[in-house]
C-alpha positions, -999 to +999 in steps of 0.1 A: +000+000+000+015+033-011+002+051+020+023+031+044+055+039+024+051+077+028+039+081+064+060+097+091+079+078+117+055+093+143+024+080+125+040+047+118+047+042+156+012+053+164-003+027+140+020+000+154+008+008+190-028+010+178-025-025+162-013-039+196-045-026+212-066-048+189-043-077+180-072-099+167-079-074+139-043-073+125-022-044+114-031-045+077-068-049+084-067-020+109-050+003+085-075-005+058-104+001+082-089+035+092-084+044+056-121+036+049-131+057+079-107+087+075-097+086+038-063+088+024-037+098+033-039+088+070-028+115+094-026+121+131-049+152+126-076+129+111-072+105+140-079+133+165-113+139+149-124+103+156-146+093+185-149+060+204-184+056+189-171+060+154-145+033+160-170+009+175-193+014+145-163+009+121-155-025+136-192-035+138-197-027+101-166-047+092-179-077+112-151-074+137-158-082+174-137-058+195-143-053+232-152-018+243-121-015+265-099-023+235-117+004+214-111+029+242-074+019+243-072+023+205-089+057+207-065+069+234-035+059+212-049+074+180-060+107+196-033+114+222-011+145+218+020+124+221+027+089+208+027+065+238+016+030+248-009+044+272+005+028+303-006+030+339+016+047+365+031+029+395+017+036+430+044+050+453+048+040+490+021+058+510+027+084+536+005+101+562-005+135+546-020+149+578-049+173+582-081+172+561-076+150+531-097+150+499-096+125+471-093+136+435-101+112+406-084+118+373-097+104+341-065+092+325-051+072+296-013+075+300+008+077+331-003+105+354-019+127+328-054+143+328-060+132+292-091+111+292-128+117+289-151+104+316-170+080+294-140+066+275-109+069+297-088+038+302-085+043+340-091+065+369-061+077+390-070+084+426-050+110+444-051+120+481-045+158+486-040+178+518-024+211+526+009+192+533+011+173+501-005+148+477+001+112+465-013+087+440-030+061+461-049+039+436-052+031+399-086+018+388-088+003+353-121+007+334-129-028+319-167-034+321-185-038+288-216-017+297-236+010+279-258+040+287-269+046+323-254+012+334-220+023+322-223+057+339-233+040+371-203+017+368-179+045+362-194+064+391-189+034+414-151+035+406-148+070+420-175+069+447-150+075+474-137+108+458-149+144+462-135+157+429-130+145+393-105+161+369-115+152+333-113+166+298-150+163+293-182+148+307-217+147+294-245+167+311-264+136+325-232+120+338-221+153+354-255+156+371-252+121+386-217+130+399-230+161+415-259+142+432-232+119+445-213+148+460-185+145+434-175+179+417-163+176+381-134+199+373-132+201+335-097+208+320-095+226+287-064+207+274-046+174+283-020+180+309+000+164+337-019+159+370+006+179+390-007+214+382-043+204+392-030+189+424-008+219+432-038+243+427-059+222+451-031+221+476-027+259+474-065+263+481-062+239+511-033+258+526-055+290+528-089+294+545-110+267+531-136+280+506-172+269+513-174+246+483-143+227+494-152+227+531-186+212+522-168+184+503-145+177+532-173+179+557-157+206+578-165+242+586-154+269+562-131+295+577-138+323+553-168+343+545-183+358+514-190+344+479-157+352+463-141+319+472-157+299+444-138+318+417-104+301+421-089+285+389-093+249+402-130+253+409-136+268+375 
């Protein structure tokens, strides 16, 4: 195929990693399916316009049975800003953070990045945050083959012990369910490392607790007024 002879090294590596996510499909068949979906020539820009739903439909129309978790892995590899195998991070030895501690869930695809969407991320990273520090305390893989409300409920169950969720996007109905479960979604505009989000939360916790955060922690707020909800993290 002429397309494969002219693609960049970056695109070739992305396709190789993508083929590993769906090994039963095969590299050649996957490339042909992507060409039928995106058109020639293939490009990383075209891959970023795909959605998990489009990929599922692509395989279904081709008669290929691919698990939802594999499709999400494939989507993460094709759409990520950087070429990577989308691996989970290691959990470090745990320490006592002291003081009030909240839990932040991060919808993630690769290492400790906030780069996943609530409905299609590969895993949730669970961080503990206090005024003294923060630490990764759990990695929860998303594996269930569920749809609709059942899937939203399953995803919610994975982060039910958290007060906050950092994610690239979340649908309105899912966000409403999180809010009713006392989990506050923090939408991020662009993929990024988790550290900036964690550091902003830590800065807020070092000052007088704003009312929205005090409520999540179940403690009394130290500050008055309505200005406290305007911090960057809460927005």
